[in-house]
One Martini backbone bead per residue (centre of mass of N, CA, C, O) as a GRO file, in nm:
protein
  373
    1UNK     BB    1   2.375   0.087   0.388
    2UNK     BB    2   2.074  -0.096   0.466
    3UNK     BB    3   1.831  -0.316   0.400
    4UNK     BB    4   1.486  -0.310   0.509
    5UNK     BB    5   1.210  -0.510   0.663
    6UNK     BB    6   0.865  -0.465   0.741
    7UNK     BB    7   0.661  -0.730   0.747
    8UNK     BB    8   0.388  -0.623   0.883
    9UNK     BB    9   0.338  -0.417   0.614
   10UNK     BB   10   0.329  -0.636   0.414
   11UNK     BB   11   0.100  -0.757   0.185
   12UNK     BB   12   0.220  -1.050   0.155
   13UNK     BB   13   0.184  -1.109   0.467
   14UNK     BB   14  -0.129  -1.072   0.482
   15UNK     BB   15  -0.147  -1.235   0.194
   16UNK     BB   16  -0.126  -1.503  -0.033
   17UNK     BB   17  -0.295  -1.333  -0.265
   18UNK     BB   18  -0.086  -1.144  -0.318
   19UNK     BB   19   0.053  -0.955  -0.621
   20UNK     BB   20   0.278  -0.790  -0.515
   21UNK     BB   21   0.586  -0.649  -0.712
   22UNK     BB   22   0.726  -0.364  -0.669
   23UNK     BB   23   1.007  -0.443  -0.557
   24UNK     BB   24   1.094  -0.624  -0.794
   25UNK     BB   25   1.046  -0.421  -1.025
   26UNK     BB   26   1.258  -0.215  -0.905
   27UNK     BB   27   1.464  -0.479  -0.798
   28UNK     BB   28   1.546  -0.753  -0.972
   29UNK     BB   29   1.857  -0.795  -0.860
   30UNK     BB   30   1.776  -0.791  -0.526
   31UNK     BB   31   1.471  -0.887  -0.539
   32UNK     BB   32   1.268  -1.157  -0.412
   33UNK     BB   33   1.043  -1.428  -0.416
   34UNK     BB   34   1.000  -1.615  -0.104
   35UNK     BB   35   0.743  -1.770   0.001
   36UNK     BB   36   0.574  -1.493  -0.079
   37UNK     BB   37   0.834  -1.324   0.007
   38UNK     BB   38   1.054  -1.091   0.050
   39UNK     BB   39   1.400  -1.111  -0.067
   40UNK     BB   40   1.751  -1.067   0.044
   41UNK     BB   41   2.054  -0.987   0.079
   42UNK     BB   42   2.236  -0.899   0.356
   43UNK     BB   43   2.415  -0.667   0.180
   44UNK     BB   44   2.194  -0.490   0.103
   45UNK     BB   45   2.146  -0.160  -0.035
   46UNK     BB   46   2.135   0.112  -0.238
   47UNK     BB   47   2.068  -0.066  -0.494
   48UNK     BB   48   1.757  -0.088  -0.343
   49UNK     BB   49   1.610   0.196  -0.320
   50UNK     BB   50   1.360   0.169  -0.514
   51UNK     BB   51   1.180  -0.003  -0.313
   52UNK     BB   52   1.123   0.225  -0.115
   53UNK     BB   53   0.961   0.409  -0.323
   54UNK     BB   54   0.754   0.170  -0.421
   55UNK     BB   55   0.632   0.105  -0.158
   56UNK     BB   56   0.307   0.153  -0.040
   57UNK     BB   57   0.382   0.081   0.294
   58UNK     BB   58   0.681   0.120   0.387
   59UNK     BB   59   0.857  -0.154   0.440
   60UNK     BB   60   1.099  -0.014   0.329
   61UNK     BB   61   1.449   0.055   0.426
   62UNK     BB   62   1.723   0.262   0.528
   63UNK     BB   63   1.986   0.282   0.692
   64UNK     BB   64   2.055   0.613   0.795
   65UNK     BB   65   1.762   0.666   0.650
   66UNK     BB   66   1.491   0.913   0.618
   67UNK     BB   67   1.232   1.034   0.439
   68UNK     BB   68   1.092   1.201   0.657
   69UNK     BB   69   1.339   1.363   0.760
   70UNK     BB   70   1.427   1.473   0.490
   71UNK     BB   71   1.189   1.653   0.428
   72UNK     BB   72   1.236   1.857   0.671
   73UNK     BB   73   1.541   1.923   0.637
   74UNK     BB   74   1.527   2.027   0.349
   75UNK     BB   75   1.329   2.267   0.404
   76UNK     BB   76   1.530   2.405   0.611
   77UNK     BB   77   1.705   2.444   0.394
   78UNK     BB   78   1.854   2.625   0.114
   79UNK     BB   79   1.846   2.391  -0.056
   80UNK     BB   80   1.714   2.293  -0.409
   81UNK     BB   81   1.879   2.016  -0.415
   82UNK     BB   82   1.854   1.679  -0.536
   83UNK     BB   83   2.125   1.451  -0.452
   84UNK     BB   84   2.346   1.177  -0.441
   85UNK     BB   85   2.592   1.383  -0.372
   86UNK     BB   86   2.439   1.510  -0.101
   87UNK     BB   87   2.119   1.401   0.039
   88UNK     BB   88   2.093   1.119  -0.114
   89UNK     BB   89   2.140   0.795  -0.203
   90UNK     BB   90   1.870   0.811  -0.389
   91UNK     BB   91   1.604   0.912  -0.577
   92UNK     BB   92   1.442   0.629  -0.549
   93UNK     BB   93   1.360   0.667  -0.238
   94UNK     BB   94   1.144   0.836  -0.369
   95UNK     BB   95   0.823   0.913  -0.409
   96UNK     BB   96   0.560   1.058  -0.552
   97UNK     BB   97   0.461   1.186  -0.287
   98UNK     BB   98   0.725   1.329  -0.219
   99UNK     BB   99   0.744   1.506  -0.470
  100UNK     BB  100   0.480   1.658  -0.432
  101UNK     BB  101   0.536   1.766  -0.144
  102UNK     BB  102   0.795   1.924  -0.206
  103UNK     BB  103   0.674   2.118  -0.414
  104UNK     BB  104   0.452   2.240  -0.222
  105UNK     BB  105   0.650   2.324   0.031
  106UNK     BB  106   0.808   2.496  -0.171
  107UNK     BB  107   0.886   2.813  -0.284
  108UNK     BB  108   1.094   2.682  -0.451
  109UNK     BB  109   1.238   2.529  -0.697
  110UNK     BB  110   1.304   2.193  -0.760
  111UNK     BB  111   1.603   2.004  -0.813
  112UNK     BB  112   1.696   1.712  -1.002
  113UNK     BB  113   1.969   1.496  -1.003
  114UNK     BB  114   2.051   1.301  -1.312
  115UNK     BB  115   2.372   1.278  -1.378
  116UNK     BB  116   2.430   0.982  -1.232
  117UNK     BB  117   2.258   0.857  -1.468
  118UNK     BB  118   2.172   0.621  -1.692
  119UNK     BB  119   1.950   0.665  -1.953
  120UNK     BB  120   1.939   0.333  -2.008
  121UNK     BB  121   1.835   0.269  -1.737
  122UNK     BB  122   1.605   0.152  -1.514
  123UNK     BB  123   1.645   0.366  -1.295
  124UNK     BB  124   1.598   0.615  -1.465
  125UNK     BB  125   1.310   0.538  -1.556
  126UNK     BB  126   1.184   0.534  -1.274
  127UNK     BB  127   1.242   0.823  -1.186
  128UNK     BB  128   1.117   0.964  -1.431
  129UNK     BB  129   0.829   0.851  -1.386
  130UNK     BB  130   0.781   0.980  -1.108
  131UNK     BB  131   0.819   1.273  -1.191
  132UNK     BB  132   0.601   1.280  -1.410
  133UNK     BB  133   0.366   1.213  -1.222
  134UNK     BB  134   0.397   1.447  -1.028
  135UNK     BB  135   0.363   1.671  -1.246
  136UNK     BB  136   0.086   1.579  -1.346
  137UNK     BB  137  -0.065   1.616  -1.080
  138UNK     BB  138   0.016   1.911  -1.027
  139UNK     BB  139  -0.114   2.030  -1.298
  140UNK     BB  140  -0.423   1.990  -1.188
  141UNK     BB  141  -0.367   2.230  -0.925
  142UNK     BB  142  -0.074   2.345  -1.010
  143UNK     BB  143   0.229   2.547  -1.091
  144UNK     BB  144   0.406   2.334  -0.983
  145UNK     BB  145   0.746   2.210  -1.046
  146UNK     BB  146   0.979   1.982  -1.138
  147UNK     BB  147   1.326   1.969  -1.187
  148UNK     BB  148   1.582   1.874  -1.415
  149UNK     BB  149   1.933   1.752  -1.418
  150UNK     BB  150   2.220   1.656  -1.646
  151UNK     BB  151   2.433   1.822  -1.522
  152UNK     BB  152   2.710   1.875  -1.370
  153UNK     BB  153   2.752   1.956  -1.027
  154UNK     BB  154   2.885   2.231  -0.866
  155UNK     BB  155   3.020   2.281  -0.533
  156UNK     BB  156   3.049   2.458  -0.270
  157UNK     BB  157   3.173   2.462   0.043
  158UNK     BB  158   2.917   2.578   0.171
  159UNK     BB  159   2.719   2.372   0.064
  160UNK     BB  160   2.859   2.119   0.182
  161UNK     BB  161   2.845   2.204   0.477
  162UNK     BB  162   2.536   2.205   0.496
  163UNK     BB  163   2.484   1.917   0.405
  164UNK     BB  164   2.645   1.776   0.627
  165UNK     BB  165   2.475   1.889   0.862
  166UNK     BB  166   2.213   1.755   0.761
  167UNK     BB  167   2.305   1.464   0.765
  168UNK     BB  168   2.351   1.449   1.074
  169UNK     BB  169   2.050   1.514   1.136
  170UNK     BB  170   1.913   1.259   1.017
  171UNK     BB  171   2.024   1.066   1.262
  172UNK     BB  172   1.899   1.272   1.525
  173UNK     BB  173   1.629   1.377   1.482
  174UNK     BB  174   1.347   1.543   1.647
  175UNK     BB  175   1.006   1.529   1.544
  176UNK     BB  176   0.749   1.723   1.591
  177UNK     BB  177   0.444   1.587   1.481
  178UNK     BB  178   0.615   1.339   1.369
  179UNK     BB  179   0.673   1.050   1.229
  180UNK     BB  180   0.907   0.849   1.282
  181UNK     BB  181   1.131   0.656   1.184
  182UNK     BB  182   1.121   0.294   1.102
  183UNK     BB  183   1.321   0.022   1.252
  184UNK     BB  184   1.137  -0.268   1.311
  185UNK     BB  185   1.337  -0.456   1.211
  186UNK     BB  186   1.435  -0.762   1.272
  187UNK     BB  187   1.646  -0.999   1.282
  188UNK     BB  188   1.691  -1.217   1.052
  189UNK     BB  189   1.707  -1.518   0.924
  190UNK     BB  190   1.972  -1.695   0.847
  191UNK     BB  191   2.018  -1.794   0.485
  192UNK     BB  192   2.294  -1.754   0.405
  193UNK     BB  193   2.234  -1.516   0.155
  194UNK     BB  194   1.944  -1.499   0.283
  195UNK     BB  195   1.653  -1.338   0.392
  196UNK     BB  196   1.417  -1.534   0.560
  197UNK     BB  197   1.106  -1.450   0.607
  198UNK     BB  198   0.897  -1.469   0.904
  199UNK     BB  199   0.599  -1.558   1.077
  200UNK     BB  200   0.523  -1.433   1.375
  201UNK     BB  201   0.331  -1.333   1.633
  202UNK     BB  202   0.419  -1.034   1.629
  203UNK     BB  203   0.364  -0.985   1.328
  204UNK     BB  204   0.066  -1.065   1.324
  205UNK     BB  205  -0.024  -0.840   1.520
  206UNK     BB  206   0.071  -0.598   1.334
  207UNK     BB  207  -0.109  -0.661   1.085
  208UNK     BB  208  -0.383  -0.574   1.236
  209UNK     BB  209  -0.288  -0.304   1.191
  210UNK     BB  210  -0.350   0.027   1.103
  211UNK     BB  211  -0.146   0.192   0.846
  212UNK     BB  212  -0.020   0.508   0.773
  213UNK     BB  213   0.188   0.636   0.582
  214UNK     BB  214   0.401   0.896   0.602
  215UNK     BB  215   0.369   1.003   0.307
  216UNK     BB  216   0.062   1.057   0.345
  217UNK     BB  217   0.082   1.259   0.578
  218UNK     BB  218   0.246   1.463   0.419
  219UNK     BB  219   0.036   1.510   0.197
  220UNK     BB  220  -0.182   1.620   0.375
  221UNK     BB  221  -0.021   1.872   0.470
  222UNK     BB  222   0.052   2.003   0.186
  223UNK     BB  223  -0.242   2.033   0.072
  224UNK     BB  224  -0.326   2.259   0.276
  225UNK     BB  225  -0.134   2.475   0.122
  226UNK     BB  226  -0.295   2.441  -0.117
  227UNK     BB  227  -0.483   2.567  -0.346
  228UNK     BB  228  -0.804   2.571  -0.437
  229UNK     BB  229  -0.945   2.487  -0.709
  230UNK     BB  230  -1.203   2.582  -0.923
  231UNK     BB  231  -1.136   2.307  -1.060
  232UNK     BB  232  -1.182   1.952  -1.115
  233UNK     BB  233  -1.000   1.699  -1.208
  234UNK     BB  234  -0.965   1.398  -1.416
  235UNK     BB  235  -0.770   1.119  -1.386
  236UNK     BB  236  -0.626   0.862  -1.503
  237UNK     BB  237  -0.584   0.576  -1.338
  238UNK     BB  238  -0.300   0.486  -1.476
  239UNK     BB  239  -0.157   0.777  -1.378
  240UNK     BB  240  -0.214   0.666  -1.075
  241UNK     BB  241  -0.021   0.484  -0.824
  242UNK     BB  242  -0.107   0.585  -0.501
  243UNK     BB  243  -0.416   0.588  -0.584
  244UNK     BB  244  -0.787   0.553  -0.558
  245UNK     BB  245  -1.096   0.454  -0.708
  246UNK     BB  246  -1.405   0.282  -0.626
  247UNK     BB  247  -1.612  -0.012  -0.693
  248UNK     BB  248  -1.911  -0.215  -0.644
  249UNK     BB  249  -2.059  -0.487  -0.748
  250UNK     BB  250  -2.318  -0.735  -0.758
  251UNK     BB  251  -2.114  -0.982  -0.668
  252UNK     BB  252  -2.120  -0.914  -0.386
  253UNK     BB  253  -2.118  -1.100  -0.053
  254UNK     BB  254  -2.009  -0.986   0.214
  255UNK     BB  255  -1.735  -1.128   0.341
  256UNK     BB  256  -1.522  -0.886   0.462
  257UNK     BB  257  -1.218  -0.907   0.364
  258UNK     BB  258  -1.140  -0.624   0.251
  259UNK     BB  259  -1.166  -0.451   0.528
  260UNK     BB  260  -0.992  -0.644   0.705
  261UNK     BB  261  -0.719  -0.627   0.507
  262UNK     BB  262  -0.677  -0.339   0.500
  263UNK     BB  263  -0.386  -0.157   0.589
  264UNK     BB  264  -0.530   0.158   0.626
  265UNK     BB  265  -0.862   0.189   0.621
  266UNK     BB  266  -1.011   0.257   0.348
  267UNK     BB  267  -1.174   0.010   0.429
  268UNK     BB  268  -1.509  -0.013   0.567
  269UNK     BB  269  -1.744  -0.048   0.839
  270UNK     BB  270  -1.991  -0.142   1.047
  271UNK     BB  271  -2.132  -0.305   1.315
  272UNK     BB  272  -2.325  -0.478   1.098
  273UNK     BB  273  -2.204  -0.512   0.812
  274UNK     BB  274  -2.394  -0.322   0.587
  275UNK     BB  275  -2.119  -0.197   0.463
  276UNK     BB  276  -1.902  -0.011   0.225
  277UNK     BB  277  -1.627   0.187   0.275
  278UNK     BB  278  -1.442   0.472   0.113
  279UNK     BB  279  -1.099   0.615   0.121
  280UNK     BB  280  -0.886   0.755  -0.101
  281UNK     BB  281  -0.670   0.894   0.106
  282UNK     BB  282  -0.596   0.584   0.218
  283UNK     BB  283  -0.511   0.485  -0.048
  284UNK     BB  284  -0.220   0.283  -0.198
  285UNK     BB  285  -0.258   0.076  -0.431
  286UNK     BB  286  -0.202  -0.248  -0.355
  287UNK     BB  287  -0.456  -0.451  -0.432
  288UNK     BB  288  -0.553  -0.648  -0.206
  289UNK     BB  289  -0.864  -0.641  -0.235
  290UNK     BB  290  -0.856  -0.764  -0.521
  291UNK     BB  291  -0.697  -1.031  -0.460
  292UNK     BB  292  -0.926  -1.141  -0.235
  293UNK     BB  293  -1.160  -1.117  -0.439
  294UNK     BB  294  -1.338  -1.369  -0.566
  295UNK     BB  295  -1.562  -1.207  -0.760
  296UNK     BB  296  -1.447  -0.929  -0.850
  297UNK     BB  297  -1.612  -0.667  -0.722
  298UNK     BB  298  -1.363  -0.489  -0.720
  299UNK     BB  299  -1.322  -0.168  -0.873
  300UNK     BB  300  -1.180   0.059  -1.084
  301UNK     BB  301  -1.189   0.371  -1.147
  302UNK     BB  302  -1.118   0.536  -1.438
  303UNK     BB  303  -1.105   0.792  -1.245
  304UNK     BB  304  -0.935   1.053  -1.071
  305UNK     BB  305  -1.039   1.278  -0.826
  306UNK     BB  306  -0.897   1.570  -0.715
  307UNK     BB  307  -1.108   1.642  -0.497
  308UNK     BB  308  -0.995   1.445  -0.277
  309UNK     BB  309  -0.758   1.635  -0.183
  310UNK     BB  310  -0.976   1.874  -0.073
  311UNK     BB  311  -1.258   1.674  -0.048
  312UNK     BB  312  -1.275   1.436   0.145
  313UNK     BB  313  -1.451   1.120   0.113
  314UNK     BB  314  -1.681   0.885   0.237
  315UNK     BB  315  -1.775   0.615   0.053
  316UNK     BB  316  -2.049   0.419  -0.047
  317UNK     BB  317  -2.033   0.110  -0.223
  318UNK     BB  318  -2.217  -0.071  -0.019
  319UNK     BB  319  -2.528  -0.240   0.059
  320UNK     BB  320  -2.701  -0.433   0.323
  321UNK     BB  321  -2.919  -0.688   0.426
  322UNK     BB  322  -2.968  -0.734   0.770
  323UNK     BB  323  -3.031  -1.046   0.939
  324UNK     BB  324  -3.184  -1.279   1.147
  325UNK     BB  325  -3.153  -1.596   1.217
  326UNK     BB  326  -3.392  -1.847   1.280
  327UNK     BB  327  -3.184  -2.061   1.393
  328UNK     BB  328  -2.914  -1.902   1.539
  329UNK     BB  329  -2.935  -1.562   1.553
  330UNK     BB  330  -2.756  -1.455   1.340
  331UNK     BB  331  -2.615  -1.239   1.140
  332UNK     BB  332  -2.698  -1.166   0.787
  333UNK     BB  333  -2.696  -1.168   0.442
  334UNK     BB  334  -2.980  -1.078   0.275
  335UNK     BB  335  -3.130  -1.224  -0.051
  336UNK     BB  336  -3.365  -1.407   0.017
  337UNK     BB  337  -3.605  -1.594   0.132
  338UNK     BB  338  -3.505  -1.758   0.371
  339UNK     BB  339  -3.419  -1.679   0.718
  340UNK     BB  340  -3.115  -1.812   0.646
  341UNK     BB  341  -2.811  -1.883   0.693
  342UNK     BB  342  -2.557  -2.032   0.524
  343UNK     BB  343  -2.469  -2.224   0.752
  344UNK     BB  344  -2.750  -2.351   0.807
  345UNK     BB  345  -2.794  -2.450   0.519
  346UNK     BB  346  -2.557  -2.645   0.514
  347UNK     BB  347  -2.641  -2.814   0.759
  348UNK     BB  348  -2.913  -2.897   0.635
  349UNK     BB  349  -2.800  -3.036   0.384
  350UNK     BB  350  -2.627  -3.243   0.539
  351UNK     BB  351  -2.859  -3.370   0.698
  352UNK     BB  352  -3.021  -3.460   0.450
  353UNK     BB  353  -2.801  -3.639   0.331
  354UNK     BB  354  -2.765  -3.832   0.572
  355UNK     BB  355  -3.057  -3.923   0.585
  356UNK     BB  356  -3.075  -4.032   0.294
  357UNK     BB  357  -2.835  -4.230   0.322
  358UNK     BB  358  -2.959  -4.399   0.551
  359UNK     BB  359  -3.209  -4.496   0.392
  360UNK     BB  360  -3.053  -4.638   0.168
  361UNK     BB  361  -2.901  -4.839   0.352
  362UNK     BB  362  -3.153  -4.968   0.472
  363UNK     BB  363  -3.268  -5.072   0.203
  364UNK     BB  364  -3.028  -5.254   0.129
  365UNK     BB  365  -3.041  -5.439   0.377
  366UNK     BB  366  -3.331  -5.539   0.328
  367UNK     BB  367  -3.276  -5.659   0.047
  368UNK     BB  368  -3.062  -5.863   0.144
  369UNK     BB  369  -3.241  -6.022   0.338
  370UNK     BB  370  -3.444  -6.114   0.124
  371UNK     BB  371  -3.232  -6.266  -0.049
  372UNK     BB  372  -3.137  -6.474   0.171
  373UNK     BB  373  -3.429  -6.614   0.182
   0.00000   0.00000   0.00000
């Protein structure tokens, strides 16, 4: 298996201001940031599986394995063990959302085989943290939990036979009603030992599309099967890594960059650009909107309301008074004073400066002529 990157969905490719380093944090020995974009050696494979599970927009993938197809084929099988010895290249290829969805979709408890990992390793800590988060979120509305196993697991020939048949299915299955796994990454430019990813016109065009990751679509589906709790808990913001709730403070200038750049469409506006809407269930907490907001007007809500999982709502974070400029006729965000858009004000200020400068130059020339006499 080899690591692939769909650059068009990477938030660092969307904006040079993105500070996302989740892939590097997950695989510091395999992935690095080169010219603001993730890069890795040509032969990088399963050792970098953790960045697949960590990427908020599913930009990374492994050839010959799809987390989306694994989800459905695993549920079809009778086995309720997920192990790198059996059916996944590494547990770290699965995200928190995958773990939550698997637990909700399975009638029986799922066991995760951790026996292959060194408990002192960074990889073990990452997988364990994701499992803990999944169980923490699950505990807020469900009695289902994921179990872990540290003992070496012996498998019967029958079990292995079924796993092998499922493995072959992973590479060829056609799943109706489900977005198939995407290996849309084109062969990158060879740069000695590194794939140096570059932005071409085709990639730029894809960046403009709003894409909801498959793992979020799976979570949508499995949450519908979960019973609606009688009360809704509020989880600490820092304990939920895959989504968020936000608010916008008074420093917002309605520059429009946040909802134009949001990769999933969690942030939107209307035809007049007179408001900012937010849908928490579309947010992947990539923090791109925060990174590009010059006045830091977008803030994370201190708690995440589990209610969003069962009664998702599009909230209006900010509204603006939109008026037509008396000078150019274009609409702009009105904040008081003359009904003139910022662009016309700048042009007027520049014209006034040039006019004043011309008068000063004229006065200097006249003074010089008087002196020459």
